[in-house]
C-alpha positions as CSV (number, residue, x, y, z in Angstrom):
1,X,-14.4,-9.9,-15.7
2,X,-12.5,-12.1,-13.3
3,X,-14.2,-14.6,-11.0
4,X,-13.1,-12.6,-7.9
5,X,-12.2,-9.0,-7.1
6,X,-9.2,-8.0,-5.0
7,X,-9.5,-5.8,-1.9
8,X,-9.8,-2.1,-2.3
9,X,-8.1,-0.4,0.6
10,X,-8.2,3.2,1.7
11,X,-5.0,4.6,3.0
12,X,-5.2,7.4,5.6
13,X,-2.2,9.1,7.0
14,X,-1.2,8.3,10.6
15,X,1.9,8.9,12.5
16,X,4.4,6.1,13.1
17,X,2.2,3.3,11.7
18,X,-0.2,3.8,8.8
19,X,-3.0,1.3,9.0
20,X,-5.9,0.5,6.7
21,X,-8.2,-2.4,6.1
22,X,-11.0,-3.9,4.0
23,X,-14.3,-5.6,4.8
24,X,-15.0,-8.1,2.0
25,X,-18.5,-9.0,3.0
26,X,-21.2,-8.4,5.6
27,X,-19.6,-10.7,8.1
28,X,-16.5,-8.5,8.1
29,X,-18.3,-5.3,8.9
30,X,-18.5,-3.9,12.4
31,X,-21.8,-4.6,14.1
32,X,-24.4,-2.0,14.6
33,X,-23.8,-1.8,18.3
34,X,-20.3,-0.4,17.8
35,X,-21.3,3.3,18.4
36,X,-23.1,2.3,21.6
37,X,-20.2,0.3,22.8
38,X,-17.9,3.2,22.2
39,X,-20.2,5.4,24.3
40,X,-20.3,2.8,27.0
41,X,-16.5,2.7,27.1
42,X,-16.4,6.5,27.2
43,X,-14.4,6.6,24.0
44,X,-16.6,9.4,22.6
45,X,-17.4,12.6,24.5
46,X,-19.2,15.8,23.7
47,X,-17.4,17.6,26.5
48,X,-13.8,16.8,25.7
49,X,-11.1,18.9,27.3
50,X,-7.6,19.7,26.0
51,X,-6.0,17.7,28.8
52,X,-8.0,14.6,27.7
53,X,-6.2,14.7,24.3
54,X,-2.8,14.8,26.1
55,X,-3.8,11.9,28.4
56,X,-5.5,9.6,25.9
57,X,-4.3,10.4,22.4
58,X,-1.8,7.5,22.4
59,X,-3.9,4.9,24.2
60,X,-5.0,1.8,22.3
61,X,-8.7,0.9,22.0
62,X,-8.2,-2.8,22.5
63,X,-5.6,-5.4,23.6
64,X,-2.9,-6.3,21.0
65,X,-4.4,-9.7,20.3
66,X,-7.9,-8.4,19.8
67,X,-9.0,-8.2,16.1
68,X,-12.3,-6.7,15.0
69,X,-11.7,-6.8,11.2
70,X,-11.7,-10.2,9.7
71,X,-10.5,-9.2,6.2
72,X,-7.4,-7.8,4.7
73,X,-5.6,-5.3,7.0
74,X,-2.3,-3.6,5.8
75,X,-0.1,-1.3,7.8
76,X,2.8,0.9,6.6
77,X,5.9,1.3,8.6
78,X,8.4,4.0,7.9
79,X,12.1,3.9,8.8
80,X,12.2,7.6,9.7
81,X,9.6,7.1,12.5
82,X,10.9,4.1,14.4
83,X,8.0,3.9,16.8
84,X,6.1,2.2,14.1
85,X,8.4,-0.8,14.1
86,X,7.6,-1.5,17.8
87,X,3.9,-0.9,17.3
88,X,3.8,-3.2,14.3
89,X,5.3,-6.0,16.4
90,X,3.1,-5.3,19.4
91,X,-0.1,-5.3,17.3
92,X,1.0,-7.8,14.7
93,X,-2.1,-10.0,15.4
94,X,-4.3,-7.2,14.1
95,X,-2.7,-7.3,10.6
96,X,-2.6,-9.6,7.6
97,X,0.1,-7.6,5.8
98,X,2.8,-5.1,6.8
99,X,4.6,-2.8,4.3
100,X,7.9,-1.4,5.4
101,X,8.7,1.7,3.3
102,X,12.3,0.7,2.5
103,X,13.0,0.3,-1.2
104,X,13.2,2.3,-4.4
105,X,13.6,1.0,-8.0
106,X,15.9,3.1,-10.2
107,X,16.9,2.8,-13.9
108,X,20.2,0.9,-13.9
109,X,21.9,1.8,-17.1
110,X,24.8,3.3,-15.3
111,X,25.6,-0.1,-13.8
112,X,24.9,-2.0,-17.0
113,X,21.5,-3.3,-15.7
114,X,17.9,-2.5,-16.6
115,X,16.9,-1.8,-13.0
116,X,18.6,-1.4,-9.6
117,X,16.8,-1.6,-6.2
118,X,18.1,0.8,-3.7
119,X,17.4,1.2,0.0
120,X,18.3,-2.3,0.9
121,X,20.4,-0.9,3.8
122,X,17.1,-0.1,5.5
123,X,15.9,-3.8,5.5
124,X,15.8,-4.9,9.1
125,X,15.8,-8.7,9.1
126,X,15.8,-8.8,12.9
127,X,12.5,-6.8,13.0
128,X,11.1,-9.2,10.3
129,X,11.9,-12.1,12.6
130,X,10.3,-10.4,15.6
131,X,7.1,-9.5,13.8
132,X,6.7,-13.1,12.5
133,X,7.2,-14.4,16.0
134,X,4.4,-12.2,17.1
135,X,2.1,-13.3,14.1
136,X,3.4,-16.3,12.1
137,X,0.7,-15.7,9.5
138,X,1.6,-12.1,8.7
139,X,2.8,-11.2,5.2
140,X,5.8,-8.7,4.9
141,X,5.3,-6.8,1.6
142,X,7.8,-3.8,1.4
143,X,6.9,-0.8,-0.7
144,X,8.8,-0.4,-4.0
145,X,8.8,3.2,-5.2
146,X,9.9,4.3,-8.7
147,X,12.7,6.9,-8.4
148,X,15.0,8.5,-11.0
149,X,12.6,7.8,-13.9
150,X,12.2,10.5,-16.5
151,X,9.7,10.4,-19.3
152,X,11.9,8.3,-21.6
153,X,12.8,5.7,-19.0
154,X,9.2,5.4,-17.8
155,X,8.0,5.0,-21.4
156,X,10.5,2.3,-21.9
157,X,9.3,0.4,-18.8
158,X,5.6,0.5,-19.8
159,X,6.0,-0.1,-23.6
160,X,8.8,-2.8,-23.5
161,X,7.7,-6.1,-22.2
162,X,11.3,-7.2,-21.7
163,X,11.8,-4.2,-19.5
164,X,8.8,-5.0,-17.4
165,X,10.1,-8.6,-17.0
166,X,13.5,-7.2,-15.9
167,X,11.8,-4.9,-13.4
168,X,9.9,-7.9,-11.9
169,X,13.2,-10.0,-11.8
170,X,14.9,-7.2,-9.8
171,X,12.1,-6.9,-7.3
172,X,11.8,-10.7,-6.9
173,X,15.5,-11.0,-6.3
174,X,15.3,-8.7,-3.3
175,X,12.2,-10.5,-2.0
176,X,13.9,-13.9,-2.3
177,X,17.2,-12.8,-0.7
178,X,15.3,-11.5,2.3
179,X,12.6,-14.1,2.5
180,X,9.8,-11.6,2.1
181,X,6.2,-12.2,0.9
182,X,5.5,-9.7,-1.8
183,X,5.6,-6.1,-2.8
184,X,3.5,-2.9,-2.5
185,X,4.1,-1.4,-5.9
186,X,3.9,2.4,-6.2
187,X,3.9,2.7,-10.0
188,X,0.6,4.0,-11.3
189,X,1.0,7.5,-12.7
190,X,-1.7,10.0,-13.7
191,X,-0.7,9.9,-17.4
192,X,-2.9,11.9,-19.8
193,X,-2.5,9.8,-22.9
194,X,-5.0,6.8,-23.1
195,X,-2.4,4.7,-24.9
196,X,0.1,5.3,-22.1
197,X,-2.5,4.4,-19.5
198,X,-3.2,1.0,-21.2
199,X,0.5,0.4,-21.6
200,X,1.1,1.2,-18.0
201,X,-1.6,-1.2,-16.8
202,X,-0.1,-3.9,-19.1
203,X,3.3,-3.4,-17.6
204,X,1.9,-3.6,-14.1
205,X,0.1,-6.8,-14.9
206,X,3.3,-8.3,-16.4
207,X,5.3,-7.4,-13.2
208,X,2.6,-8.6,-10.9
209,X,2.0,-11.8,-12.8
210,X,5.7,-12.6,-12.8
211,X,5.8,-12.0,-9.0
212,X,2.7,-14.2,-8.5
213,X,4.4,-17.0,-10.6
214,X,7.4,-16.7,-8.2
215,X,5.1,-17.0,-5.2
216,X,4.8,-13.3,-4.2
217,X,1.8,-11.1,-3.7
218,X,1.4,-7.6,-5.2
219,X,-0.5,-4.6,-3.8
220,X,-0.9,-1.7,-6.2
221,X,-0.9,1.8,-4.9
222,X,-3.4,4.0,-6.9
223,X,-4.5,7.6,-6.6
224,X,-8.1,8.7,-5.8
225,X,-10.4,9.1,-8.7
226,X,-10.5,12.9,-8.5
227,X,-13.6,13.0,-10.8
228,X,-14.7,11.5,-14.1
229,X,-12.7,13.9,-16.3
230,X,-9.3,13.6,-14.6
231,X,-6.8,12.1,-17.0
232,X,-4.9,9.0,-15.9
233,X,-7.4,8.0,-13.1
234,X,-7.8,4.3,-12.5
235,X,-11.0,3.2,-14.3
236,X,-13.2,0.3,-13.7
237,X,-11.8,-1.4,-16.8
238,X,-8.3,-1.0,-15.4
239,X,-9.4,-2.6,-12.1
240,X,-10.9,-5.5,-14.0
241,X,-7.9,-5.9,-16.1
242,X,-5.5,-6.1,-13.1
243,X,-7.7,-7.9,-10.7
244,X,-6.4,-11.4,-11.3
245,X,-2.8,-10.5,-10.7
246,X,-3.2,-7.9,-7.9
247,X,-4.1,-9.0,-4.3
248,X,-5.2,-5.5,-3.2
249,X,-5.4,-1.9,-4.4
250,X,-4.1,0.7,-1.9
251,X,-6.0,4.0,-2.6
252,X,-3.6,6.7,-1.6
253,X,-5.7,9.6,-0.3
254,X,-3.2,11.8,1.5
255,X,-0.7,12.8,-1.2
256,X,-2.6,14.4,-4.1
257,X,-0.4,14.8,-7.2
258,X,-0.5,18.1,-9.1
259,X,-3.2,16.6,-11.4
260,X,-5.6,16.6,-8.5
261,X,-4.6,19.8,-6.9
262,X,-7.5,21.9,-8.3
263,X,-10.0,19.5,-6.7
264,X,-8.3,19.8,-3.3
265,X,-8.2,23.6,-3.6
266,X,-11.9,23.8,-4.6
267,X,-12.8,21.6,-1.6
268,X,-10.9,23.8,0.8
269,X,-12.7,27.0,-0.3
270,X,-11.3,30.5,-0.3
């Protein structure tokens, strides 16, 4: 077991800017007076009217520089909803990390390479400069999504250490060229074979360790548990295995893969 545990972050779906955070200890948690303060500020009402939603749905709770959470706070920004870019800059003081959803990693055999990073046309260096001016301490950690991988190419990635190293090199190259701080890696798959699961976590560790050695942070996106008997779920042993190379785990709770669909259907009822 490692001497420390990385942050576990729950990722809700919001429009424009997706935000989630972590409270690492009691000092990070909201105080017990928060509900009373919300009532005093009239942020909660038992007699809400439809027009109230139109009037106040887009109003911030606090000033841009106010920060209530002391721990790790990560926001996602998507290029197809450009309001998130402006909001991220405006509220940059509230975040420790921002993840623009820009990039995809593809198998690169057609180009004579192991892996190719696409989506670089979406990288907005001007926006990166602006958000760092707003919060010089913020970390820019773009998401890297695996695309174009079939069963064979994914197996090659997780079972061949050289492939995992090449993957890390391709990611690090983009980060270095654009002076970014790390990566949100969307690579964990709900595989059914236990050997595949262990190979996958080893490949992730290899990639994250290489990035860490190069001075970059890695956040790993993982699916919700879905229950004890769901194949491919992240187990406590996987968490412990990866903890020294991963700075945070982003628990993706809004896109349930097919493996988890029966649990969602059961929860929704007839």
